[in-house]
Backbone as CSV, one residue per row, in Angstrom:
resi,resn,N_x,N_y,N_z,CA_x,CA_y,CA_z,C_x,C_y,C_z
1,MET,107.034,91.561,70.713,106.424,92.361,71.822,107.476,93.352,72.224
2,LYS,108.750,93.000,72.289,109.776,93.780,72.679,109.966,95.002,71.577
3,LYS,110.018,94.592,70.545,110.073,95.725,69.441,108.897,96.790,69.510
4,ALA,107.663,96.213,69.641,106.483,97.109,69.712,106.489,97.988,71.074
5,ALA,107.026,97.380,72.037,107.196,98.132,73.258,108.176,99.286,73.100
6,ASP,109.212,98.976,72.521,110.218,99.938,72.259,109.796,101.152,71.262
7,GLU,108.832,100.662,69.979,108.209,101.651,69.383,107.202,102.524,70.311
8,GLU,106.514,101.966,70.949,105.462,102.618,71.873,106.237,103.575,72.824
9,ARG,107.465,103.177,73.431,108.197,104.131,74.063,108.617,105.355,73.478
10,LYS,109.296,104.916,72.189,109.692,106.106,71.264,108.774,107.136,71.037
11,LEU,107.460,106.769,70.647,106.450,107.428,70.336,106.090,108.490,71.500
12,ALA,106.078,107.938,72.684,105.607,108.657,73.867,106.706,109.625,74.237
13,MET,107.935,109.293,74.006,109.127,110.249,74.272,108.835,111.440,73.237
14,GLU,108.601,111.051,72.140,108.692,112.129,70.777,107.267,113.202,71.339
15,ALA,106.202,112.425,71.754,105.052,113.290,72.180,105.195,114.081,73.557
16,GLY,106.362,113.784,74.190,106.470,114.479,75.363,105.747,113.963,76.498
17,ASP,105.219,112.770,76.467,104.464,112.137,77.428,105.412,111.273,78.608
18,THR,106.150,112.208,79.208,107.255,111.823,80.192,107.052,112.492,81.611
19,GLU,107.664,111.729,82.424,107.924,112.459,83.518,109.126,112.013,84.226
20,GLU,110.161,112.954,84.367,111.492,112.858,84.713,112.381,111.857,83.981
21,GLY,111.862,112.110,82.633,112.527,111.187,81.582,111.753,109.727,81.454
22,ILE,110.952,109.486,82.200,110.074,108.191,82.171,108.979,108.305,81.222
23,PRO,108.728,107.412,80.175,107.832,107.601,79.370,106.540,107.016,79.991
24,PHE,105.168,107.662,79.377,104.058,107.013,79.871,103.488,106.565,78.710
25,ILE,103.212,105.341,78.871,102.620,104.615,77.615,101.129,104.312,77.838
26,THR,100.208,104.656,77.041,98.821,104.402,77.388,98.521,102.999,76.413
27,MET,97.964,102.141,77.347,97.627,100.658,76.916,96.033,100.358,76.850
28,ILE,95.692,99.699,75.841,94.409,99.154,75.805,94.409,97.707,76.350
29,VAL,93.536,97.481,77.263,93.828,96.326,78.005,92.539,95.452,77.710
30,GLY,92.690,94.392,77.615,91.459,93.361,77.288,91.725,91.771,77.586
31,GLY,90.555,91.213,77.736,90.824,89.612,78.097,89.602,88.752,77.794
32,GLY,89.870,87.672,77.939,88.663,86.582,77.509,88.937,85.366,78.592
33,TRP,87.766,85.066,79.117,87.861,83.729,79.809,86.628,82.852,79.478
34,ALA,86.890,81.671,79.129,85.701,80.721,78.853,84.992,80.430,80.052
35,ARG,83.744,80.682,80.017,82.847,80.542,81.234,81.682,79.585,80.959
36,HIS,81.716,78.497,81.754,80.478,77.525,81.488,79.601,77.742,82.722
37,SER,78.406,78.011,82.592,77.523,78.143,83.809,76.231,77.330,83.418
38,TYR,75.910,76.447,84.147,74.723,75.405,83.996,74.139,75.398,85.471
39,GLY,73.964,76.548,86.036,73.178,76.589,87.252,74.217,76.206,88.326
40,HIS,75.406,75.999,88.060,76.444,75.603,89.153,77.597,76.622,89.313
41,GLY,77.259,77.827,88.893,78.426,78.703,89.015,79.226,78.783,87.811
42,PHE,80.535,78.965,87.775,81.312,78.890,86.645,82.560,78.228,86.997
43,SER,83.260,77.408,85.873,84.510,76.887,86.195,85.267,77.191,84.855
44,LEU,86.109,78.099,85.139,87.116,78.399,83.809,88.146,77.445,83.758
45,LEU,88.590,77.165,82.611,89.504,76.278,82.419,90.653,77.065,81.538
46,SER,90.419,77.998,81.028,91.356,78.763,80.242,91.070,80.240,80.175
47,GLY,92.068,80.933,80.280,91.749,82.502,80.073,92.973,83.301,79.423
48,VAL,92.782,84.430,78.803,93.964,85.268,78.208,93.728,86.806,78.532
49,GLY,94.870,87.294,78.923,94.657,88.734,79.034,95.898,89.454,78.177
50,CYS,95.543,90.692,77.451,96.508,91.174,76.612,96.486,92.801,76.810
51,ASN,97.767,93.236,76.481,97.718,94.952,76.398,98.322,95.243,75.170
52,THR,97.592,96.146,74.538,98.049,96.625,73.130,98.238,98.129,73.334
53,GLY,99.353,98.600,72.684,99.817,100.030,72.805,98.715,100.865,71.934
54,HIS,98.358,101.960,72.673,97.495,102.920,71.962,97.851,103.493,70.875
55,ARG,99.129,103.958,70.995,99.540,104.622,69.444,99.970,103.722,68.268
56,THR,100.566,102.463,68.605,100.892,101.569,67.521,99.874,100.711,67.286
57,LYS,98.923,100.376,68.281,97.962,99.234,68.043,98.518,97.913,68.069
58,LYS,99.908,97.763,68.625,100.701,96.616,68.551,100.549,95.910,70.024
59,LEU,100.591,94.564,69.985,100.675,93.798,71.200,101.768,93.971,72.018
60,LEU,101.503,94.388,73.401,102.877,94.751,74.160,102.905,93.572,75.139
61,TYR,101.929,92.708,75.527,101.835,91.585,76.627,100.653,90.776,76.254
62,ILE,101.026,89.438,76.568,99.777,88.434,76.577,100.090,87.511,77.604
63,GLY,99.207,87.162,78.504,99.225,86.293,79.562,98.336,85.248,79.404
64,VAL,98.499,83.915,79.421,97.681,82.903,79.262,97.500,82.028,80.577
65,LYS,96.425,81.600,81.000,96.389,80.885,82.132,95.538,79.535,81.754
66,ASN,95.926,78.381,81.844,95.319,77.128,81.654,95.229,76.261,83.058
67,LYS,94.042,75.699,83.364,93.950,74.794,84.425,93.779,73.337,83.914
68,PHE,94.006,73.119,82.705,93.586,71.807,82.092,94.837,71.600,81.036
69,CYS,95.188,70.153,81.019,96.097,69.740,80.053,95.432,68.328,79.627
70,PHE,95.235,68.061,78.423,94.495,66.843,77.970,95.413,65.628,78.404
71,VAL,96.654,65.847,78.046,97.597,64.705,78.090,97.745,64.402,79.774
72,CYS,97.908,65.360,80.561,97.931,64.963,82.022,96.556,64.387,82.470
73,ALA,95.351,64.987,81.922,94.133,64.440,82.474,93.772,63.038,82.006
74,ASN,94.381,62.611,80.663,94.175,61.440,80.062,94.974,60.476,81.025
75,ALA,96.161,60.861,81.256,97.064,59.884,82.069,96.333,59.616,83.379
76,LYS,95.936,60.799,84.049,95.183,60.559,85.415,93.927,59.537,85.182
77,SER,93.178,59.771,84.175,92.094,58.937,84.066,92.285,57.430,83.868
78,ARG,93.538,57.127,83.524,93.924,55.737,83.358,94.792,55.326,84.420
79,ASN,95.146,56.137,85.410,95.973,55.866,86.392,97.272,55.400,86.079
80,THR,97.954,56.278,85.127,99.174,55.985,84.626,100.068,57.475,84.602
81,ASP,101.385,57.479,84.588,101.925,58.642,84.649,102.003,59.334,83.229
82,ALA,101.968,60.552,83.155,101.820,61.356,81.931,103.192,61.279,81.277
83,PRO,103.043,60.994,79.834,104.579,60.894,79.216,105.135,62.330,79.039
84,THR,106.345,62.253,78.641,107.022,63.488,78.626,106.381,64.419,77.571
85,HIS,105.915,65.649,77.948,105.145,66.569,77.019,105.313,68.011,77.191
86,VAL,104.999,68.795,76.462,104.780,70.268,76.599,103.459,70.527,77.556
87,CYS,103.481,70.640,78.532,102.220,70.703,79.481,101.920,72.334,79.565
88,PHE,100.565,72.700,79.098,100.260,73.992,79.053,99.543,74.413,80.313
89,LYS,99.295,73.311,81.116,98.676,73.712,82.534,99.498,74.483,83.301
90,ASN,99.185,75.921,83.666,100.072,76.634,84.285,99.263,77.484,85.433
91,TYR,98.190,76.861,85.897,97.285,77.458,86.867,96.448,76.609,87.706
92,THR,96.807,76.780,88.925,96.108,75.753,89.849,95.160,76.489,91.027
93,GLY,94.918,77.805,90.876,94.180,78.535,91.746,92.744,78.272,91.319
94,SER,91.689,79.045,92.094,90.319,78.870,91.835,90.110,79.575,90.482
95,SER,88.905,79.134,89.942,88.338,79.690,88.589,88.143,80.998,88.791
96,PHE,87.408,81.351,89.918,86.972,82.693,90.288,88.246,83.833,90.304
97,SER,89.429,83.139,90.954,90.729,84.143,91.055,91.531,84.227,89.672
98,MET,91.253,83.514,88.674,91.838,83.410,87.427,91.708,84.885,86.651
99,GLU,90.660,85.414,86.633,90.413,86.694,86.062,91.218,87.751,86.714
100,GLN,91.389,87.604,87.858,92.402,88.761,88.450,93.844,88.635,88.355
101,ASP,94.309,87.324,88.249,95.568,86.804,88.322,96.126,86.718,86.836
102,THR,96.345,87.731,86.141,96.797,87.488,84.844,98.210,87.918,84.557
103,GLN,99.120,87.945,85.718,100.513,88.327,85.446,101.293,87.203,85.266
């Protein structure tokens, strides 16, 4: 992503898309959130947001939010401590706020 950002910056500079020497990079922003709605609202467990450079079409940033970890949930259901593991749970806010909080 760093190389892609450097390339996008270089192309912006070459095109003269700058102000006071600072390049302006146009990005394409997108995201996806798994949404379950069975008449009870929605409860997101995971979401992703990404920024792609307009000129290079390369990934400049990706942010992932997870409210669930199988290992932690399994340990909790058994009333035991979770073993040492790489835990991908990195979000504890409301499901509704996950979409706005992709930083």
